[in-house]
C-alpha positions in Angstrom: 0.0 0.0 0.0 1.2 3.5 -0.8 1.6 5.9 2.1 -0.5 9.1 1.8 1.4 12.3 1.1 2.9 13.7 4.3 2.2 10.6 6.3 4.6 10.1 9.3 3.1 7.2 11.1 6.3 5.1 10.6 8.3 7.5 12.8 5.6 8.7 15.2 5.3 6.8 18.5 1.7 5.6 19.0 -0.5 6.0 22.0 -2.1 2.9 23.4 -5.7 3.1 24.5 -7.2 0.2 26.5 -11.0 0.1 26.7 -11.7 -1.8 29.9 -14.2 -2.7 32.6 -12.6 -2.5 36.0 -12.1 -5.8 37.8 -14.9 -6.0 40.4 -16.4 -9.1 41.8 -19.7 -10.0 40.2 -19.4 -7.4 37.5 -17.0 -9.0 35.0 -16.9 -12.1 32.7 -20.4 -13.2 33.6 -20.4 -15.9 30.8 -17.5 -17.7 32.6 -19.0 -17.7 36.2 -20.3 -21.2 35.9 -16.8 -22.5 35.0 -14.4 -20.5 37.2 -16.7 -18.8 39.7 -17.0 -15.2 40.8 -13.5 -15.1 42.3 -12.0 -16.6 39.2 -13.7 -14.1 37.0 -12.3 -11.3 39.1 -8.8 -12.8 39.0 -9.1 -13.3 35.3 -10.2 -9.7 34.6 -7.3 -8.4 36.7 -4.8 -10.7 34.9 -6.1 -9.7 31.5 -5.8 -6.0 32.2 -2.3 -6.4 33.6 -1.4 -8.4 30.5 -2.8 -5.7 28.2 -0.7 -3.0 30.0 2.4 -5.2 29.8 1.9 -5.5 26.1 1.3 -1.8 25.8 4.6 -1.0 27.4 6.4 -3.3 24.9 4.9 -1.2 22.1 7.1 1.7 23.4 4.2 4.1 23.2 4.1 7.8 23.6 1.6 7.2 26.4 -0.7 4.5 27.8 -4.3 5.3 28.5 -7.1 3.2 30.1 -10.7 4.3 29.3 -12.6 2.6 32.1 -16.1 1.7 33.3 -17.6 2.2 35.8 -16.6 5.9 36.1 -15.6 5.7 39.7 -12.9 3.0 39.1 -10.0 5.3 38.2 -8.2 5.2 41.6 -8.3 1.4 41.8 -7.1 1.0 38.3 -4.2 3.5 38.9 -3.0 1.4 41.8 -3.3 -1.8 39.7 -1.5 -0.6 36.6 1.0 2.0 37.8 1.5 5.7 37.8 2.7 5.8 34.2 -0.8 4.8 32.9 -3.3 7.6 32.4 -6.8 6.6 33.4 -10.0 8.3 32.2 -13.7 7.3 32.5 -15.6 6.2 29.4 -18.2 8.6 28.1 -20.7 8.3 25.3 -23.4 5.9 24.1 -22.6 2.4 22.9 -19.3 1.0 21.7 -18.7 3.6 19.0 -19.7 6.5 21.2 -17.4 5.5 24.0 -14.5 4.8 21.7 -15.0 8.0 19.8 -14.9 10.0 23.0 -11.8 8.3 24.3 -9.9 8.5 21.0 -10.7 12.2 20.8 -9.3 12.8 24.3 -6.2 10.8 23.5 -5.6 12.5 20.1 -5.7 15.9 21.8 -2.5 14.9 23.5 -0.9 12.7 21.0 0.0 13.4 17.3 0.8 9.8 16.4 -1.4 6.8 15.7 -3.6 5.3 18.4 -3.7 1.6 19.1 -7.1 0.8 20.7 -7.2 -2.6 22.4 -9.7 -4.6 24.5 -8.2 -6.8 27.2 -10.0 -9.9 26.0 -7.2 -12.0 24.6 -5.5 -14.6 26.8 -2.2 -13.4 25.4 -1.1 -10.4 23.4 1.9 -11.0 21.2 4.7 -8.8 20.0 3.6 -9.9 16.5 0.3 -7.9 17.0 2.3 -4.8 17.6 4.8 -5.3 14.8 2.1 -6.2 12.2 0.1 -3.1 13.2 3.2 -0.9 12.9 4.0 -2.3 9.4 0.5 -1.8 8.1 0.4 1.8 9.3 3.9 2.5 7.9 2.6 1.1 4.5 -0.1 3.7 4.5 -3.1 2.0 6.2 -5.6 4.5 7.7 -7.0 1.8 9.9 -5.8 -1.6 11.2 -8.3 -4.2 12.4 -7.7 -7.2 14.7 -10.9 -9.3 14.6 -12.2 -11.7 17.2 -13.6 -14.9 15.8 -17.1 -14.6 17.4 -17.5 -10.9 16.5 -15.9 -7.7 17.6 -12.3 -6.7 17.8 -9.3 -7.0 20.1 -7.4 -4.2 18.3 -8.3 -1.2 16.2 -5.4 1.0 15.2 -6.0 4.5 13.8 -3.4 6.4 11.8 -5.4 9.6 12.7 -8.9 10.3 14.2 -11.6 9.0 11.9 -15.0 10.5 13.1 -16.9 8.9 10.2 -16.0 5.5 11.5 -17.5 6.1 14.8 -20.6 7.6 13.3 -21.7 4.2 12.0 -24.8 2.8 13.7 -24.3 0.9 16.9 -25.6 -2.3 15.3 -22.7 -2.3 12.9 -20.3 -2.7 15.9 -22.1 -5.6 17.5 -22.7 -9.2 16.5 -20.8 -11.9 14.6 -20.7 -9.9 11.4 -19.2 -6.7 12.8 -15.8 -7.3 11.2 -17.3 -7.5 7.7 -19.6 -4.5 8.3 -16.7 -2.3 9.4 -14.5 -3.5 6.6 -17.2 -2.6 4.0 -17.9 0.8 5.6 -14.2 1.6 5.6 -13.9 0.6 1.9 -16.8 2.8 1.0 -15.2 5.7 2.8 -12.0 5.2 0.8 -9.9 4.1 3.8 -6.9 1.8 3.4 -7.4 -1.1 5.8 -4.7 -3.4 7.3 -5.8 -6.8 8.7 -4.4 -8.7 11.6 -5.0 -12.4 12.1 -8.2 -13.4 13.8 -7.9 -14.3 17.5 -10.0 -16.2 20.0 -11.1 -14.0 22.9 -12.1 -15.2 26.4 -15.8 -14.9 26.0 -17.2 -18.4 26.6 -16.2 -21.7 28.5 -14.9 -23.2 25.2 -12.5 -20.3 24.9 -11.1 -21.1 28.3 -10.4 -24.7 27.3 -8.6 -23.4 24.1 -6.6 -20.9 26.1 -5.4 -23.5 28.6 -4.0 -25.5 25.7 -1.5 -22.7 24.9 1.9 -23.5 26.5 2.8 -19.7 26.3 -0.3 -18.6 28.3 0.8 -16.0 30.9 0.9 -17.6 34.3 -1.5 -15.2 36.0 -4.1 -15.8 33.3 -3.5 -19.6 33.5 -4.0 -19.5 37.3 -7.2 -17.5 37.0 -8.5 -20.0 34.5 -7.8 -22.9 36.9 -4.7 -24.4 35.4 -3.1 -26.7 38.1 
């Protein structure tokens, strides 16, 4: 892909924006409660968030942000993730509205690309970061990392794209969200980079698949019940 005139995404350090629900007992990973219990879901959400921050630091970003819900969780998240992480509450309606608001706030402080991630993968890899960087350097306006059962684990933006977030909420939800966003981006004339699909920790079957990974981070494995 040809880089647009004046693009500087190859040299600019990205910001990493993590969209996350704070780890609170009884408020996270409800679909997994029958398998690992309330305490296991709490431990898992904590481990996944810490794993996402660890990966974000490896990206060597300009800054790391966590856009969190509920709104009163900032202090707890700050203690969990460290003083170098900037926490801010999520605002807006739906997935697109909350992401649009968070991206706008981050872009007001960062001139480089923004890597938006959701802490749903059992393991983020350096390959995710490198592939995203390469696509942006090749001129992609947008890089998508899809989840097999719908949604995304990563969306990277070379610059703010208000038209993307103006799409109806239904486009962002459901098993066909990846194709819907891909079509909309193409119609808008955006260059799109694609990462490999990944399996998120949404259902009990995802837990069994994650436990088969010998490289699964130990805190995640422990939360999932590996003995």
